[in-house]
N, C-alpha and C positions, 0 to 999 in steps of 0.2 A: 504494500500500500504506500503510495507516494505521500510525503508530508505536505499538508496544505497549511503553510504558514499564514499568519494574519499580521500584516504590518500597518493596518489601518488603525492608528491610535493617535489621539490628540492629548498631549501631556498636560496642558493647562498649568504650566509652571507656577508654583507658589499658591495655587488654589487648594482649598480643602474640598475634596469631591466625595460625596456620600455614595458608596458602592452598594451597600446594603445597610439595614438598620443598625447593625453592630460593626460595620466596617467603613472607615474613611481612608482616603489616600491622598498623599501629597507627592508630586513628582519633582525630584531635584533637577536643577538646570545643569546637568553634567552629561549631555549627549556626546557620544563619540562612536566610532565603528564597533566598539565592544559592548557599550551599554545601551545601544539603540537610542531612544529618545531621553534616556536618563534613568536614574534609580527611583523606582516607585516605593515609597514608604507607607506602610499600612498601620493604621491605628485601629485596634479592636476593643470593643466594649464601650460602655457609657458610664460616666462617673469614674469608675475604676478602669483605667485605660492602659493597654500594653502597646508598645511600638515595636514593629517588626522591621529590623534592618534600617537604622537611621540614615544610612547613605553617606554622602560626602560631608566634610567639615566646612560648611559654608554658613555664615551667620544668618544670611537672609533665608536660607533653607530651614535651618533650625527654628528661626522665628516663625516660619510658616507652619511647621509642625505644632508648635505651641499655640499658634493662633487658631488651630482646629478645636482647641478645648474651650468649653464653656466655663464660666467662673466657678462652678461647683465640681469641675473635673480635675483630675491629676493623673500624670503618668506614673504608674507604680511598678512597671516592669519593662525591660528592653530585651526583646527576643532576637536572637541572631541565628540566621540560617547557616552561615559559613563565614570564614575569615578572609574575604577579599575586600580590598580597601574601598571599593565603590559601595560596599554594604556597611562597613564598620568604621570608616575614618571619623565619622561624626559621633561615635559612641562616647569618648571622654568628655566632649563638650556638652552633650545631652545629659550625661550623668551629673556633670557639675551644675547644670540648670535645674535638674529634677530630683537628684539623689536616688533615682531608681536603680535597682540591681540589674545586672545582665544575666541572661539565661542562654546557655549554648552547650554544644556537645563537648567542647574542649578547645585547646589551642590548635593552631595550624599544624599540619603534618610536615614531613621532611621536605626541604627545598634544596636544590643544587647550590653549590658554592658560587657558581656563576650561571647566568641565564644561558642555557644551552641553545636557545633560539638565536642568540647573537652570533653563533658559529655557522648559521645557515646563510649561504650566499645564493640569492635568487637572481643575480645580475644577468645570467644567461636567459632569463625568462621575463625580466622586467627591465624596460629600457631606462637609460639614464634620465631621460625627460620625465618618465613616470616616477622614478625614485625621487627626483628633485621636487616634483609636485607633492608627492606623499610626505616628504620630509618637511616641506613648507607648511602643509596643512597641520602636521603633527606639532611643529614648533609653535603654531598659533594657539594651541590648546594649553591652558594653564596646567602646570605640573600636577596640581591636586585633582584635576579632572581627567587625567589620562587613564589609560587602560588599567583594568583591575590588576592588582598584584597582591601577593600574600601579606596579610597583616600579622606579623610575628609578635606583636606586642599584646594582642588580645588574649586574655584568660577570663573565662566567665566567672562571675560571682557565684552562680549556681549552675552546677553541671546537670544536664538533662539529656535523656535519649539513650543512655548507655546501660540502663538497669534491666538486664534480662529481657531484651525485646522479644515480643511474641512473633508469630509467623508473618504478621503484617508489618513488622519492623517497629511497632510501637514500643518505646522504651520509657514511657513516663507520661505524665499528664500535668498540666498547669491549670489551676482553677482560679479564676478571678471572680469578682462580684457580678454575677449575671452572665458569665461566659466561661467556657472550658475548651482547652485545646489538647489534643494528643500530640506527642512528640514522636516523629517518625524518622529513624536514622536512614538516610539515603546517600551513602557514600558513592563516589564516582567522579563528579566534578571536582570535589575535594574529599579527603577522607573524613572530615568532620562536618559534612553537610547534613543538615536535618531539615525536614519540612514540618510545618505546623498545621494540624487539621482542626479547624474550628468546627465543633460539633453542631452548632446552630448559629447561622449568620444573622439571625433575627427574622428570617423568612422561613425558618424550619429546614434550611438546606445545610448539608455537610460540605464544607469547602476546604481547600488546601492551599496554603501559602507555600509555593514551591521554590522560592529563591531563584537559583539558576539551574535547578535540576531539570525542570521542564518549563520552557519558555515558548510563547506563541510566535515570536518574530524570527527565531533561529534555533538551531540545535546548540547544545552545550559543548564547550571545549573541555576535553579531557587532557590534563597536563601532568604526565609523569614527572617526578616520582610520587607526588601526592595523589594525583588523579589516577584512576584505574578503570579501564573499560569493562572488565568482568564485574566489578562492583557496581558500576553504573547500570549495566543491563539487569543485574539482579535487583537493584533498587527500583528500576522501572517496573519489573514484574511484581514487586511487592506492592506498589501503588495500585495495581490492577485488582488486588484482593478486596478493595473497598470501593463501593459504587458511589463515589463522590460526585456532586452535581457540577462543580466548577473548580478550576484552579486559578489562583492569583499569583503569577510570577512577579519578580521584582522589576523586570524590564518588559514593557509592552502590555498588550491588552489581556484581559481575562480569557481563559480557555474554556469554551463550552464543549460539551460532549468529550470530556477529557480521556475516557477509556479508549475511544477510537484513535485519538491523537497519540496517546502513549504507545499503542500498538504500532502506529506508523513510525514512531521513533525507533522501536525495536527492529522493525523490518528494515528501516533505513540503515541502522548500524550493521545489521547482518549483511545487507547489500553492499555496504562499504567494504566489509571483510572479503566478500567474494570478488569485488572489484579489485581489491589489493592483490589477492591471489592471482587474478588474471594478469595484472601488471607484472608480477614476478614470474609468471609462466613464460614471458618473453625473454627472461634472463635477469641476472642480478641488477639491482637498481638501488638508488638512495632516495631519501625523503625529498630532497630538493628537486629531483627530476620527476618524482611521482606526483607531488602536489599539483603542479600546473596541469597535468593530464586529468587527475581525478576531480579537481576543483576548477576546471576551466570556466565554469559559469559563475564563479564566486569572485567578489571584489578582491582584487590583488592585495589590497591593504590588509586582508584577513588571511593571507596565505601562511603567515607565520603561526597564527592560531591553528589553522588547518594542519600545519606540520605537526603540532603537538598531538592532534587527534590521530593522524596517520601513524605517528610513532607509538601511540597507545595501542593501536590495532596490531602493529608489528610485534610489540611485546606480548600481546595476547596470543598471537600466532606462534610465537616462540614457546610460550608456556604450553600451548596445545601440541607442540611438536610439528607444526606445519610450515614454519619458516625459521631461518637462522641468519645471523650476520656472517659475512664472509670471514672477517678477521676475529670473530668471537668477542668483540668489544661491547656489542649491544648498545652502542651510543646512538644518539639521534643523527649523527653524521655518518654512521656506518653504511656500508653497502650490504643489502639484504638479498637473500635468495630463498627459494622454496626448499624445504627439507626433503 
C-alpha cells in the first residue's frame, strides 16, 4: 500500500487552536526541511494542564503556550516524546516559568563521537550550484531553529514507559485532573521515544500523540546508532493493537484512519528493504550512490537524512544475514554487498 501523505496544514503560528475539548495546540515558528511547518505543541486537559513537547526555546513561542491558559489554569506536567532539540530545547525555560516536572522514558541513547553524515560526499550527484543554494538557505536559518539533533542534557524528573510494558507497549499511565494518558514505548526513531495515548479527548475518542514516530507529512528518519529499524517496525505493529481514532504528531496535521496509515508505513519500509536488495543485486555499492537512485523523487536537501535510513536498512540486512560490508567495517561509508 502506497503512503498517502497529507501536507495540507496551516500552522497559524502563535495561535492557540482548540483541536478537541481537552486538546489545544500551538505551532512554533521553526519551519525547516526537517520539521515541516514547525513543532506542534499540545496542551491536554482543562485546569490541570500537561504540555507535550514544548518545542524550541523561543520566548514568543513560550509566551504563546502560556497564553493558551485561562486565569484558573496551570501547567502541572511536561511530557516528552523523545530527546531531539526541536521537541525539548524549550523545556528548561518552560520549567522555570511553571515549575512543572518533566515526564519521559529517559535520557538520549548513544551518539557517535562525530556526525557520520559529515563523511558522506554527494558532490557526484548534487551540482555545485545546488550545494551553494542549499548552503545559503541553511545559513539563513537561525542556529536554534535548524534540524533536530540529540538533546544530551535532558533527564526526566519522572521516568515513565519502562515499567513492565504489556503487549501493547504500555508501560505506565499518567493521571491528571479530568484526563488520563497511557505511556507507550515506541523505540525506533530514537531508543527513548514514547507516545502518549489520551484515553478520552473530550469527545469520547482515544487519540495518540505520536511525536515523530508516525507523522502525516513524511516518514520518520531512523538514525543509527540510537535509531533502529527493527525496533521501529515492531513499534508500528504495537500501535496497531489498539483501535485509536486519531493520531496527533508533532509536525503537520492530524492523522485520520491511523491503522491504515500505519500499515502503509510498514509496507513502505518493507518495500525499501526489497528495493535495497535489488540495488545490491547489481553489485557492491555504498550509501552515497544508493540514495540518489532510491530517493530520486525526494528533495536533495533531505538526502543526508535518507542516508541514515538506508544505513539502518543495511544494518538490519546485516543482522538478518542478507547483506554485509565488503571490508567488515559496517560504517555508513562502507561498500555493501549481498551475502
